[in-house]
DRENVEX-69545 format. One record per residue (C-alpha): x, y, z; residue number from 1. Coordinates in Angstrom, 3 decimals, always signed. Layout:
% residues N
(atom (X, Y, Z), NUM)
...
This chain:
% residues 302
(atom (-37.180, -67.804, +11.943), 1)
(atom (-35.707, -65.288, +13.791), 2)
(atom (-32.032, -65.500, +12.534), 3)
(atom (-33.486, -65.367, +9.229), 4)
(atom (-35.486, -62.294, +10.347), 5)
(atom (-32.232, -60.684, +11.250), 6)
(atom (-30.518, -61.395, +8.132), 7)
(atom (-32.988, -59.888, +6.140), 8)
(atom (-33.253, -56.635, +8.021), 9)
(atom (-29.985, -55.963, +9.753), 10)
(atom (-27.677, -54.942, +6.737), 11)
(atom (-29.867, -52.359, +6.464), 12)
(atom (-29.832, -50.736, +9.953), 13)
(atom (-26.891, -48.131, +10.306), 14)
(atom (-27.990, -44.192, +9.495), 15)
(atom (-24.826, -43.612, +7.323), 16)
(atom (-25.902, -46.527, +4.441), 17)
(atom (-28.873, -44.427, +3.477), 18)
(atom (-28.370, -42.275, +0.616), 19)
(atom (-28.546, -38.764, +0.754), 20)
(atom (-29.703, -38.451, +3.776), 21)
(atom (-30.881, -35.253, +5.627), 22)
(atom (-28.228, -34.003, +7.702), 23)
(atom (-30.921, -33.432, +10.718), 24)
(atom (-31.002, -36.938, +10.699), 25)
(atom (-27.194, -38.250, +10.979), 26)
(atom (-26.531, -35.624, +13.444), 27)
(atom (-25.644, -36.023, +16.527), 28)
(atom (-23.282, -35.671, +19.661), 29)
(atom (-22.110, -39.373, +20.597), 30)
(atom (-22.282, -40.245, +24.143), 31)
(atom (-19.188, -40.852, +26.377), 32)
(atom (-18.832, -42.983, +29.033), 33)
(atom (-20.191, -41.837, +32.069), 34)
(atom (-17.858, -42.603, +35.411), 35)
(atom (-19.387, -46.135, +36.369), 36)
(atom (-18.509, -46.838, +32.722), 37)
(atom (-15.138, -45.979, +32.716), 38)
(atom (-14.189, -47.399, +36.495), 39)
(atom (-15.925, -50.684, +35.420), 40)
(atom (-13.526, -50.220, +32.122), 41)
(atom (-10.866, -49.980, +34.430), 42)
(atom (-11.753, -53.184, +36.225), 43)
(atom (-12.347, -55.230, +33.193), 44)
(atom (-8.868, -53.956, +31.762), 45)
(atom (-6.869, -54.633, +35.233), 46)
(atom (-9.152, -58.226, +34.849), 47)
(atom (-7.677, -58.859, +31.197), 48)
(atom (-3.861, -58.223, +32.457), 49)
(atom (-4.172, -61.134, +34.463), 50)
(atom (-5.790, -63.246, +32.213), 51)
(atom (-3.045, -62.374, +29.976), 52)
(atom (+0.246, -62.958, +32.639), 53)
(atom (+2.704, -65.400, +31.250), 54)
(atom (+2.626, -68.812, +33.006), 55)
(atom (+5.829, -70.685, +34.117), 56)
(atom (+7.699, -73.019, +31.630), 57)
(atom (+8.618, -76.377, +32.026), 58)
(atom (+5.576, -77.618, +33.794), 59)
(atom (+3.994, -81.248, +32.885), 60)
(atom (+0.692, -81.619, +32.254), 61)
(atom (-0.788, -81.487, +35.427), 62)
(atom (+1.249, -78.097, +36.760), 63)
(atom (+0.035, -76.572, +33.971), 64)
(atom (-3.268, -76.995, +33.860), 65)
(atom (-3.201, -75.726, +37.547), 66)
(atom (-1.567, -73.085, +36.677), 67)
(atom (-3.603, -72.088, +34.133), 68)
(atom (-6.660, -72.663, +36.734), 69)
(atom (-4.816, -69.855, +39.094), 70)
(atom (-4.340, -67.587, +36.340), 71)
(atom (-8.008, -67.661, +35.414), 72)
(atom (-9.257, -67.666, +39.297), 73)
(atom (-7.261, -64.477, +39.185), 74)
(atom (-8.803, -62.972, +36.228), 75)
(atom (-12.400, -63.813, +38.271), 76)
(atom (-11.386, -61.928, +41.382), 77)
(atom (-10.236, -59.099, +39.720), 78)
(atom (-13.636, -58.820, +38.076), 79)
(atom (-15.560, -60.065, +41.059), 80)
(atom (-18.584, -61.633, +42.617), 81)
(atom (-21.711, -60.254, +40.333), 82)
(atom (-19.546, -60.372, +37.198), 83)
(atom (-21.042, -63.297, +34.746), 84)
(atom (-17.857, -64.013, +32.490), 85)
(atom (-16.179, -64.739, +36.348), 86)
(atom (-19.121, -67.172, +36.888), 87)
(atom (-17.902, -68.624, +34.040), 88)
(atom (-14.283, -68.482, +34.338), 89)
(atom (-15.296, -69.797, +37.908), 90)
(atom (-17.072, -72.502, +36.358), 91)
(atom (-13.935, -73.697, +34.150), 92)
(atom (-12.097, -74.190, +37.161), 93)
(atom (-14.312, -75.765, +39.150), 94)
(atom (-14.964, -78.496, +35.763), 95)
(atom (-11.158, -78.440, +35.493), 96)
(atom (-10.157, -79.251, +38.747), 97)
(atom (-12.531, -82.466, +39.141), 98)
(atom (-10.418, -84.325, +36.491), 99)
(atom (-7.421, -82.528, +36.809), 100)
(atom (-5.691, -86.056, +38.244), 101)
(atom (-7.186, -88.157, +35.620), 102)
(atom (-6.901, -86.097, +32.191), 103)
(atom (-4.609, -83.126, +32.500), 104)
(atom (-4.725, -82.152, +29.243), 105)
(atom (-8.315, -82.123, +28.756), 106)
(atom (-8.418, -79.979, +31.885), 107)
(atom (-6.122, -77.326, +30.733), 108)
(atom (-8.068, -77.129, +27.032), 109)
(atom (-11.240, -76.373, +29.155), 110)
(atom (-9.767, -73.446, +30.789), 111)
(atom (-8.108, -71.865, +28.164), 112)
(atom (-10.506, -71.764, +26.211), 113)
(atom (-12.801, -69.766, +29.200), 114)
(atom (-9.739, -67.968, +29.345), 115)
(atom (-9.721, -66.926, +25.438), 116)
(atom (-13.330, -66.335, +25.438), 117)
(atom (-13.454, -64.096, +28.483), 118)
(atom (-10.216, -62.116, +26.911), 119)
(atom (-12.171, -61.348, +23.612), 120)
(atom (-15.433, -60.005, +25.821), 121)
(atom (-12.764, -58.013, +28.020), 122)
(atom (-10.830, -56.593, +25.066), 123)
(atom (-14.068, -55.290, +23.524), 124)
(atom (-15.383, -51.812, +23.599), 125)
(atom (-18.572, -51.220, +22.019), 126)
(atom (-18.568, -48.681, +18.854), 127)
(atom (-21.192, -45.577, +19.443), 128)
(atom (-22.336, -44.539, +16.360), 129)
(atom (-25.592, -42.241, +17.153), 130)
(atom (-26.524, -40.433, +20.162), 131)
(atom (-28.297, -42.376, +23.046), 132)
(atom (-32.048, -41.691, +23.760), 133)
(atom (-32.311, -39.304, +26.430), 134)
(atom (-31.953, -41.139, +29.917), 135)
(atom (-30.656, -44.331, +28.077), 136)
(atom (-28.314, -46.150, +30.631), 137)
(atom (-24.674, -47.165, +28.834), 138)
(atom (-24.132, -50.325, +26.984), 139)
(atom (-23.787, -53.776, +29.167), 140)
(atom (-20.141, -54.665, +28.614), 141)
(atom (-19.607, -57.505, +26.162), 142)
(atom (-20.224, -60.855, +27.999), 143)
(atom (-21.858, -59.652, +31.204), 144)
(atom (-25.351, -60.040, +31.947), 145)
(atom (-27.176, -56.683, +34.764), 146)
(atom (-30.260, -55.740, +35.117), 147)
(atom (-30.814, -52.236, +32.858), 148)
(atom (-33.475, -49.502, +34.198), 149)
(atom (-34.775, -47.030, +31.158), 150)
(atom (-36.984, -44.526, +31.190), 151)
(atom (-40.154, -43.831, +29.578), 152)
(atom (-39.510, -42.962, +25.963), 153)
(atom (-41.026, -42.593, +22.420), 154)
(atom (-40.687, -44.948, +19.640), 155)
(atom (-41.832, -45.583, +16.034), 156)
(atom (-42.466, -48.654, +15.566), 157)
(atom (-43.551, -50.719, +12.260), 158)
(atom (-43.973, -54.456, +12.085), 159)
(atom (-41.818, -57.491, +10.504), 160)
(atom (-43.997, -60.022, +10.811), 161)
(atom (-43.989, -62.246, +6.931), 162)
(atom (-42.964, -60.398, +4.035), 163)
(atom (-43.558, -57.103, +6.015), 164)
(atom (-40.050, -57.607, +7.452), 165)
(atom (-37.956, -56.784, +4.222), 166)
(atom (-38.787, -53.073, +3.979), 167)
(atom (-39.192, -52.898, +7.707), 168)
(atom (-35.764, -50.040, +8.098), 169)
(atom (-36.773, -47.790, +5.390), 170)
(atom (-40.862, -47.505, +6.849), 171)
(atom (-39.269, -46.144, +9.729), 172)
(atom (-36.180, -44.388, +8.071), 173)
(atom (-38.712, -42.689, +5.696), 174)
(atom (-40.827, -41.073, +8.999), 175)
(atom (-37.962, -39.914, +11.130), 176)
(atom (-36.254, -38.057, +7.601), 177)
(atom (-39.809, -36.924, +6.469), 178)
(atom (-40.229, -35.681, +10.372), 179)
(atom (-36.595, -33.749, +10.842), 180)
(atom (-35.835, -36.313, +13.555), 181)
(atom (-32.040, -37.451, +14.235), 182)
(atom (-31.094, -41.066, +14.074), 183)
(atom (-30.834, -42.410, +17.508), 184)
(atom (-28.990, -45.928, +18.705), 185)
(atom (-30.172, -48.721, +19.772), 186)
(atom (-32.851, -49.686, +16.798), 187)
(atom (-35.081, -52.212, +19.105), 188)
(atom (-36.562, -55.387, +17.796), 189)
(atom (-39.403, -57.444, +19.425), 190)
(atom (-38.342, -60.978, +19.257), 191)
(atom (-41.514, -63.108, +19.128), 192)
(atom (-40.682, -67.417, +19.613), 193)
(atom (-40.189, -68.047, +15.553), 194)
(atom (-39.698, -64.331, +13.980), 195)
(atom (-39.381, -60.586, +14.653), 196)
(atom (-42.415, -58.926, +15.175), 197)
(atom (-41.571, -55.632, +15.045), 198)
(atom (-38.741, -53.089, +14.278), 199)
(atom (-38.545, -49.181, +15.740), 200)
(atom (-36.439, -46.661, +15.778), 201)
(atom (-35.973, -44.518, +18.916), 202)
(atom (-37.024, -40.929, +19.469), 203)
(atom (-34.045, -39.083, +21.191), 204)
(atom (-36.485, -37.157, +23.331), 205)
(atom (-40.032, -38.107, +24.579), 206)
(atom (-41.139, -34.690, +24.135), 207)
(atom (-40.209, -34.727, +20.409), 208)
(atom (-43.333, -35.024, +18.180), 209)
(atom (-46.355, -36.735, +19.544), 210)
(atom (-47.852, -40.600, +19.765), 211)
(atom (-50.478, -41.781, +16.669), 212)
(atom (-50.217, -42.956, +13.821), 213)
(atom (-48.910, -41.911, +10.804), 214)
(atom (-48.997, -44.097, +7.424), 215)
(atom (-47.520, -47.224, +7.922), 216)
(atom (-45.729, -46.586, +11.211), 217)
(atom (-46.666, -46.134, +14.490), 218)
(atom (-45.392, -43.300, +17.297), 219)
(atom (-46.344, -44.610, +20.845), 220)
(atom (-44.520, -44.358, +24.304), 221)
(atom (-43.469, -46.671, +26.152), 222)
(atom (-43.391, -46.776, +29.557), 223)
(atom (-40.366, -47.231, +32.048), 224)
(atom (-38.488, -50.517, +32.235), 225)
(atom (-36.610, -52.900, +33.958), 226)
(atom (-34.731, -55.529, +32.013), 227)
(atom (-32.105, -57.847, +32.147), 228)
(atom (-29.657, -57.227, +29.414), 229)
(atom (-26.600, -59.200, +27.911), 230)
(atom (-23.804, -57.422, +25.927), 231)
(atom (-22.808, -59.287, +22.610), 232)
(atom (-19.518, -58.538, +20.311), 233)
(atom (-20.174, -59.032, +17.059), 234)
(atom (-23.062, -58.256, +14.372), 235)
(atom (-26.414, -58.655, +15.403), 236)
(atom (-27.508, -61.438, +13.222), 237)
(atom (-25.147, -63.920, +14.907), 238)
(atom (-26.729, -62.841, +17.981), 239)
(atom (-28.813, -65.724, +18.667), 240)
(atom (-26.043, -68.364, +17.808), 241)
(atom (-24.047, -67.001, +20.610), 242)
(atom (-26.584, -68.524, +22.921), 243)
(atom (-27.250, -64.975, +24.657), 244)
(atom (-31.292, -66.103, +24.759), 245)
(atom (-29.794, -68.764, +26.988), 246)
(atom (-27.814, -67.654, +29.166), 247)
(atom (-30.441, -65.024, +29.630), 248)
(atom (-32.910, -67.911, +30.518), 249)
(atom (-30.194, -68.704, +32.750), 250)
(atom (-29.912, -65.729, +34.797), 251)
(atom (-33.778, -65.840, +35.371), 252)
(atom (-33.207, -69.424, +36.642), 253)
(atom (-30.708, -68.950, +39.194), 254)
(atom (-32.930, -65.453, +40.358), 255)
(atom (-36.280, -67.074, +39.764), 256)
(atom (-36.533, -66.054, +43.606), 257)
(atom (-36.376, -61.944, +42.611), 258)
(atom (-37.136, -61.520, +39.280), 259)
(atom (-40.186, -62.822, +36.777), 260)
(atom (-40.048, -62.599, +33.054), 261)
(atom (-42.543, -59.547, +32.186), 262)
(atom (-42.355, -59.314, +28.449), 263)
(atom (-41.356, -60.451, +25.236), 264)
(atom (-37.354, -60.218, +24.763), 265)
(atom (-35.877, -57.552, +22.645), 266)
(atom (-33.246, -57.041, +20.500), 267)
(atom (-30.937, -54.010, +20.445), 268)
(atom (-28.899, -53.002, +17.698), 269)
(atom (-25.826, -50.343, +17.979), 270)
(atom (-24.127, -50.740, +14.623), 271)
(atom (-24.753, -50.541, +10.878), 272)
(atom (-22.723, -52.926, +8.419), 273)
(atom (-20.421, -50.194, +7.721), 274)
(atom (-19.001, -51.298, +10.800), 275)
(atom (-16.472, -54.127, +10.749), 276)
(atom (-17.895, -57.060, +11.649), 277)
(atom (-15.298, -57.359, +14.624), 278)
(atom (-16.254, -54.103, +16.374), 279)
(atom (-20.240, -54.565, +16.116), 280)
(atom (-22.054, -54.840, +19.071), 281)
(atom (-25.638, -55.408, +20.630), 282)
(atom (-27.895, -56.272, +23.434), 283)
(atom (-29.953, -59.252, +23.761), 284)
(atom (-32.959, -58.241, +26.869), 285)
(atom (-35.698, -59.688, +28.602), 286)
(atom (-37.965, -57.507, +30.584), 287)
(atom (-38.169, -58.318, +34.102), 288)
(atom (-40.228, -57.526, +37.100), 289)
(atom (-39.279, -57.812, +40.850), 290)
(atom (-41.467, -60.374, +42.804), 291)
(atom (-44.074, -58.995, +45.189), 292)
(atom (-42.228, -61.311, +47.598), 293)
(atom (-38.911, -59.689, +47.189), 294)
(atom (-37.465, -56.444, +47.871), 295)
(atom (-35.983, -54.555, +45.111), 296)
(atom (-33.112, -53.613, +46.565), 297)
(atom (-31.935, -57.274, +47.218), 298)
(atom (-33.447, -58.407, +43.799), 299)
(atom (-30.478, -56.173, +42.378), 300)
(atom (-28.363, -57.179, +44.657), 301)
(atom (-27.815, -53.488, +46.613), 302)
């Protein structure tokens, strides 16, 4: 199963965990967030502050539930209509209001759980341990779903099917070490229906080296692509347990008039085991393409 494949491979996916690695493999300027990401972080901080605001004391059960709903809505409004976190908060509030008169405690608990999940996502920032490949977009914030545009890039890959999955990391690491190629993040893993298909390290620049076979690995060039991506806090091995794929499939269903699936899902891991679990981050992505009947600007919500 996919989760078992993750357990076997992700524990190896940190460059700092490789002993005696050449400095050229580990060195590289760590990325800094672009202005748009900084601006979004400020918006998320404002929403987090709203969700942390104190509630009035001495309320009965119904008024307590209503106060929780008002606070969640304030956080949702701060995030904006396009936010997945906002959508989930609003959904919890709508459901709670339907039963607030007959089951106020259950309604309050529903909103509290949604609020706490949102607060954890909003308080989280990815730990960037290696440079991004040239032209790559900044990672999607935890809990959010959005369209991401990727430029063409070069990667070295090896299969992970069956017993080959155990040695995938070291095959790739041997390639970049012997060719004096710097490590980047994320590490890419293509997902099949029942198991991981392959693992890839991404070159920092598509002009480095050349495509072709190199023993047990293959260097290949990837065309520019569009994906729908969800940011996940925590380790890559538990990313599927968070319902990430279900969230992406639900997004595709809501946007079926404008977007369609265009390839296998992939897992993008940004951290290794030396990073504390509560600071680890990954993305789950599905390649997509705009439907011919839908203008691209409308599909992206522009």
